[in-house]
Every structure is written in structure tokens, then in C-alpha cells.
N, C-alpha and C positions, 0 to 999 in steps of 0.2 A: 307740500309746497303747492297750494292750490292757486297761487297767483304768479303771474309772469314776473312780478317784482321779486318774488322769492328766488326764482331762477337766477336772476342777475345778482341778487344779494349773495347767493351761494357761490357764484363765480367770483365775486369780490373776496369772499372769505378764503377761497382756494388760491388766491393770487399771492402766494408766498414766494420768497426767493428759492430757487432750486440749485443754486451753486454760487461759487464766488465770482464768476464772471457774469457780466450784465447780459451777454448774448443769450445764454441758456434761460435766464429768468425772463427775458423778453420773449423768447420762443414759447415758453410755458404760458405766459400771459396771453400771447396771440392764440395759442391753442384753446385756452379757456374762453376767450372772446368768440372764436369761431364756433366752438361747441355750443355756446349759449345761443348764437345767431342761428345755427342750424336747428337746434331743438325748440326754439321759441315758437315757431308755427305749429308744432305738434305737441307742445307741452299741455298735459291735462289740466283743465281748469276746475274740475269738479271733484278731484281726489286730493288727499293730503299725504298719502303713502302708497307705495307700490314699487315695482322694479324701476320705474322712471326716475325715482328720487336719486339714484346713483348713476344715471346715464350721463349727467353733465361731466363728472370727473372721468368716467370711462371713455367717453368720446374724446375728451381733451387729452387723455393719456395716449389714445390711439393716434391722434393727430400729432402730438408732441414726439412720440416714439416712432414716427413714421420712418420711411427709408432715409438713410443718411444723406444729408444735403437737401432734403425736402423741407419746405416751409409749411407750417400748419395752415396758413392762409390759402395756400395754392393746391393742397391735396385735392384731386378731383373727388367729387362726391361718390362716384362709382367705386373708387379705390377704398374710400372710407367704409362704405357698406360692405365691400368684399372683406376688408380687414375685420369687420364685426362678425362675419360668418364663421370664421375659423377660430381655433382655440385662442381667444383674444388675450388671455392671461399670459400665454407664452410669447405672443407677438409683442406685448407691452414690455415684458421682462427683457426679452432679447433686444428690443430697440433701445431701452434705457441703458442696458449694459454696453451696447455699441456707442452710446453717447457718454460713456464713462461715468455713469451714476453707480454708486455703491449702494445696492439695495439692502445691505445688512446694517447700515448705519442708522442713526436715530433722527435723520432729517425728516422734515414734514412730507417730502415726496415719497421717501421710503415707507414711512408710516401709512400714508394713503394707499400705496400699492399693496402693502401687507393686509390692510383692512379689507380692500376690495377683492384680493385673491385668496383669502383664507377659506378653506373648504368648510362648509357647514353640512352636517348630516341631515337626512330627511327628517321632517317633523310633522307628525300627523295627530299627535295627542299631547295633552298636558302631562306634567310630571306625576299627576295623580291618576292618570289613565283615561281621562275624558277626551273623546275625540274632538279635535278642533273643527270649526266650520271650514268648508273647502277653501274659502277665500283666505284663510289664515294658515293653511297648510303650506309647507315648504318641501319641494321635491328633492332638495339636496343640491349641492354645488357651491359656486362662488357668487358673491353679489355682483362681481364684474361680469361674469358669464350671463347672469339673468338680466342685468341692465343692458348688456350688449344685444341680447335677443330683442329686448323691447325697442331699443334705439334702431336696430336694423329694420325691424318691421315698420316702425313709425316713419323712418326716413325713406324707406322703399315705397311706402303707400301714400305719400303726401307730396304733391307737386311743390317743390321749393321755388321761391322767387330767385331770379338770376342774381339779385343783389346779395342774397344770403349765401350763395355758393362761392 
């Protein structure tokens, strides 16, 4: 996603309904919009892949699964960055459970959470035994954890405009 338009295109593709009531879907869409607004100033323009590619849904899920009664648009940036520091997978799962989402069903939201929170073992070589270049090696973990680390660093080290917060 080397272009900012790709960031917003991805946000649009993730804007699926998340329940039967309009309020939860509206909250999810607001979380996606805020995630894209926060990430836009720090979005890499020279790379097409990396941990940043999954930061949009990761940040949106943290915003959406925030404390009960909180709105994704009003979560303070400091709270978001703090939520990205800790085991974000558990934070998201717990928050979605509190919001009464069944993460074992086949809904698009559940599928997204499973995709992002699935553990992947370390990868340093190809199946034929050749060592991968360091940029292509994977230290192990979840895609959500890796993208949360990237987002936390990017958001912590870039002054955001007041309008984006």
C-alpha cells in the first residue's frame, strides 16, 4: 500500500456490517475512519508491504473494542498508544466479548480477528533450507502484535494534527 489512497480504499473494504443493529456497525465504521485519519500522516509512501499493512484494522479494532461506553472518535491518543503497548490481542478479544461479539462465528469481524491473532512461528529459511534475507525473516508472533508495535512507534514519534485526534 504505497499510496494514501490505498489506505482509504482498505478502510472502505473493511467497512462491513458487524451486527444486526446499526449502532455497532456505525461504531465500527467510525473506528475505521479514525484509524485511517490517525495513520494517514505516518503511512509509508515508499513501501508496499510490511507490518504497517495490517495496522489499519489493528488500530480500528483497538478503537472499536475500547472501554465499554467509549466512542472510537473520542478515545484519547495516549490511551490508544497505551492499549497498543500491552498484549493487544487479549485487549481486542476481551473488548469484543464485552460488546457481545461471538468470535467463534463466521462473521467478517470474527474472521478478521482470527486472521490477525493467529500465531505464526518464526521463519528464517525457506522450505528447502536456504536462509531468507533479514528483511524477509519473521520473528514469530501474530500479525496484530507486529502491526501494533509499528503503529505504536509511528503514532508515538509523529506529531499529529489536532484535527486528526
